[in-house]
C-alpha positions as a Markdown table, in Angstrom:
| # | Residue | x | y | z |
|---|---|---|---|---|
| 1 | Met | 104.3 | 89.2 | 124.0 |
| 2 | Ser | 106.3 | 92.4 | 124.2 |
| 3 | Ser | 105.6 | 95.2 | 121.7 |
| 4 | Leu | 109.4 | 94.9 | 120.9 |
| 5 | Thr | 109.1 | 91.3 | 119.8 |
| 6 | Val | 110.6 | 90.9 | 116.3 |
| 7 | Ala | 107.8 | 90.7 | 113.7 |
| 8 | Asn | 108.4 | 87.4 | 111.8 |
| 9 | Ser | 105.0 | 86.5 | 110.3 |
| 10 | Pro | 104.3 | 87.7 | 106.7 |
| 11 | Ala | 101.4 | 89.8 | 107.9 |
| 12 | Glu | 103.5 | 91.5 | 110.5 |
| 13 | Ala | 106.3 | 92.1 | 108.0 |
| 14 | Thr | 103.8 | 93.8 | 105.7 |
| 15 | Leu | 102.5 | 95.9 | 108.5 |
| 16 | Arg | 106.1 | 96.8 | 109.5 |
| 17 | Arg | 106.9 | 97.8 | 105.9 |
| 18 | Asp | 103.7 | 99.9 | 105.7 |
| 19 | Leu | 104.4 | 101.6 | 109.0 |
| 20 | Leu | 108.0 | 102.3 | 107.8 |
| 21 | Ile | 106.9 | 103.8 | 104.5 |
| 22 | Thr | 104.3 | 106.0 | 106.0 |
| 23 | Ser | 106.7 | 107.1 | 108.7 |
| 24 | Phe | 109.2 | 108.2 | 106.1 |
| 25 | Val | 106.4 | 110.0 | 104.2 |
| 26 | Ala | 105.3 | 111.8 | 107.4 |
| 27 | Ile | 108.9 | 112.7 | 108.3 |
| 28 | Thr | 109.5 | 114.0 | 104.8 |
| 29 | Phe | 106.4 | 116.3 | 104.9 |
| 30 | Ser | 107.4 | 117.4 | 108.4 |
| 31 | Val | 110.9 | 118.4 | 107.2 |
| 32 | Leu | 109.4 | 120.2 | 104.2 |
| 33 | His | 107.0 | 122.0 | 106.5 |
| 34 | His | 109.8 | 123.1 | 108.8 |
| 35 | Ile | 111.8 | 124.3 | 105.7 |
| 36 | Asp | 108.7 | 126.3 | 104.7 |
| 37 | His | 108.7 | 128.0 | 108.1 |
| 38 | Val | 112.3 | 129.1 | 107.5 |
| 39 | Ile | 111.5 | 130.3 | 104.0 |
| 40 | Arg | 108.5 | 132.2 | 105.2 |
| 41 | Gly | 110.4 | 133.5 | 108.2 |
| 42 | Asn | 107.4 | 133.4 | 110.5 |
| 43 | His | 106.8 | 131.4 | 113.6 |
| 44 | Ile | 110.4 | 130.3 | 113.8 |
| 45 | Ser | 112.5 | 130.1 | 117.0 |
| 46 | Trp | 115.4 | 128.3 | 118.5 |
| 47 | Pro | 117.7 | 127.1 | 117.0 |
| 48 | Leu | 117.3 | 129.9 | 114.3 |
| 49 | Thr | 116.5 | 132.7 | 116.8 |
| 50 | Pro | 117.0 | 133.0 | 120.6 |
| 51 | Asp | 113.3 | 132.7 | 121.2 |
| 52 | Ile | 111.5 | 129.5 | 122.1 |
| 53 | Asn | 108.0 | 128.7 | 120.8 |
| 54 | Ala | 106.0 | 125.8 | 119.3 |
| 55 | Phe | 108.6 | 125.6 | 116.4 |
| 56 | Thr | 111.3 | 124.6 | 118.9 |
| 57 | Phe | 109.2 | 122.0 | 120.6 |
| 58 | Ser | 108.0 | 120.6 | 117.3 |
| 59 | Leu | 111.6 | 119.7 | 116.4 |
| 60 | Leu | 111.4 | 117.0 | 119.2 |
| 61 | Ile | 109.4 | 114.9 | 116.8 |
| 62 | Tyr | 112.5 | 114.0 | 114.8 |
| 63 | Pro | 114.4 | 112.0 | 117.5 |
| 64 | Leu | 111.1 | 110.3 | 118.4 |
| 65 | Ala | 110.2 | 109.5 | 114.8 |
| 66 | Leu | 113.7 | 108.4 | 113.9 |
| 67 | Ser | 113.8 | 106.0 | 116.9 |
| 68 | Asp | 110.5 | 104.5 | 115.6 |
| 69 | Val | 112.1 | 104.1 | 112.2 |
| 70 | Phe | 115.1 | 102.4 | 113.8 |
| 71 | Leu | 112.9 | 100.0 | 115.7 |
| 72 | Leu | 111.0 | 99.1 | 112.5 |
| 73 | Leu | 114.2 | 98.6 | 110.5 |
| 74 | Arg | 115.4 | 96.3 | 113.3 |
| 75 | Gly | 112.3 | 94.2 | 112.7 |
| 76 | His | 110.2 | 95.3 | 115.7 |
| 77 | Leu | 106.5 | 96.0 | 115.3 |
| 78 | Ala | 106.3 | 98.9 | 117.8 |
| 79 | Ala | 102.7 | 99.9 | 116.8 |
| 80 | Gly | 102.1 | 101.6 | 120.1 |
| 81 | Tyr | 105.1 | 103.8 | 119.8 |
| 82 | Ala | 104.2 | 104.7 | 116.2 |
| 83 | Leu | 100.6 | 105.5 | 117.4 |
| 84 | Phe | 102.0 | 107.7 | 120.2 |
| 85 | Ile | 104.2 | 109.7 | 117.8 |
| 86 | Ala | 101.5 | 110.0 | 115.1 |
| 87 | Ile | 98.8 | 111.1 | 117.6 |
| 88 | Gly | 101.1 | 113.6 | 119.2 |
| 89 | Gly | 102.2 | 115.0 | 115.9 |
| 90 | Phe | 98.6 | 115.2 | 114.6 |
| 91 | Ile | 97.4 | 117.0 | 117.7 |
| 92 | Leu | 100.4 | 119.4 | 117.6 |
| 93 | Val | 100.0 | 120.3 | 113.9 |
| 94 | Ser | 96.2 | 120.4 | 114.0 |
| 95 | Val | 96.0 | 122.6 | 117.1 |
| 96 | Ile | 98.7 | 125.0 | 115.8 |
| 97 | His | 97.4 | 125.3 | 112.2 |
| 98 | Ile | 93.7 | 124.3 | 111.8 |
| 99 | Ser | 91.9 | 124.3 | 115.1 |
| 100 | Pro | 89.8 | 127.2 | 116.4 |
| 101 | Trp | 92.8 | 128.0 | 118.8 |
| 102 | Ala | 95.4 | 128.0 | 116.0 |
| 103 | Ile | 98.4 | 130.1 | 116.7 |
| 104 | Glu | 99.4 | 129.9 | 113.1 |
| 105 | Pro | 96.3 | 129.6 | 111.0 |
| 106 | Leu | 96.4 | 128.7 | 107.3 |
| 107 | His | 96.4 | 132.3 | 106.1 |
| 108 | Glu | 99.8 | 132.7 | 108.0 |
| 109 | Val | 101.1 | 129.7 | 106.0 |
| 110 | Tyr | 100.1 | 131.0 | 102.5 |
| 111 | His | 100.1 | 134.8 | 102.8 |
| 112 | Pro | 103.9 | 135.2 | 103.3 |
| 113 | His | 104.4 | 133.5 | 99.9 |
| 114 | Glu | 102.2 | 136.0 | 98.1 |
| 115 | Pro | 102.4 | 137.1 | 95.3 |
| 116 | Asn | 104.0 | 133.7 | 94.5 |
| 117 | Asn | 100.9 | 131.7 | 94.2 |
| 118 | Phe | 102.8 | 128.5 | 93.6 |
| 119 | Gly | 104.7 | 128.9 | 96.9 |
| 120 | Ala | 101.5 | 129.5 | 98.7 |
| 121 | Val | 99.7 | 126.5 | 97.2 |
| 122 | Leu | 102.8 | 124.3 | 97.8 |
| 123 | Ala | 103.0 | 125.4 | 101.5 |
| 124 | Val | 99.4 | 124.5 | 102.1 |
| 125 | Phe | 99.8 | 121.2 | 100.2 |
| 126 | Ile | 102.8 | 120.2 | 102.4 |
| 127 | Leu | 100.9 | 121.0 | 105.5 |
| 128 | Ile | 97.7 | 119.1 | 104.5 |
| 129 | Ser | 99.8 | 116.2 | 103.3 |
| 130 | Leu | 101.6 | 116.1 | 106.7 |
| 131 | Ile | 98.3 | 116.0 | 108.5 |
| 132 | Ile | 97.0 | 113.2 | 106.1 |
| 133 | Ser | 100.1 | 111.2 | 106.5 |
| 134 | Leu | 99.8 | 111.3 | 110.3 |
| 135 | Leu | 96.2 | 110.2 | 110.1 |
| 136 | Val | 97.2 | 107.3 | 107.8 |
| 137 | Leu | 100.0 | 106.4 | 110.3 |
| 138 | Ile | 97.4 | 106.4 | 113.2 |
| 139 | Gly | 95.2 | 104.1 | 111.2 |
| 140 | Leu | 98.1 | 101.7 | 110.3 |
| 141 | Ala | 99.3 | 101.6 | 113.9 |
| 142 | Ile | 95.8 | 100.7 | 115.1 |
| 143 | Arg | 95.6 | 98.1 | 112.3 |
| 144 | Ala | 99.0 | 96.7 | 113.3 |
| 145 | Arg | 97.7 | 96.3 | 116.9 |
| 146 | Leu | 94.6 | 94.5 | 115.7 |
| 147 | Val | 96.4 | 92.1 | 113.4 |
| 148 | Ala | 99.4 | 91.4 | 115.6 |
| 149 | Gly | 97.5 | 91.4 | 118.9 |
| 150 | Arg | 100.1 | 93.6 | 120.6 |
| 151 | Trp | 101.3 | 97.2 | 120.6 |
């Protein structure tokens, strides 16, 4: 069976719904994180400035994620595609923000908001929530593969 086969069984419909909800959550936290970048004014680039950096490339997640949402809404259980997007997003966000090689470590997420402690805590909450939602999406995509027997 192709990974683009329409999911008709109740179990696959539930998995598709769970993937869809988690994808929307991850996309929402991603949008909020990008908005936070703009509010902080650090580590931004094209289309807001002429420079190109990781911010620019991270915007590519939206057409990929929205095409996954489109497939899910059309009834396809594209678990492999969801897994690819979630792993890619997780690696990108983790390497940039929380790895030993971070180019924008956590202090650069919260310090620009000081002395507004609420803004600093909210910025870190959004980032951690994005990472957690991507981990949940990875787990759901793997579960979908195991239950449906296809990617």
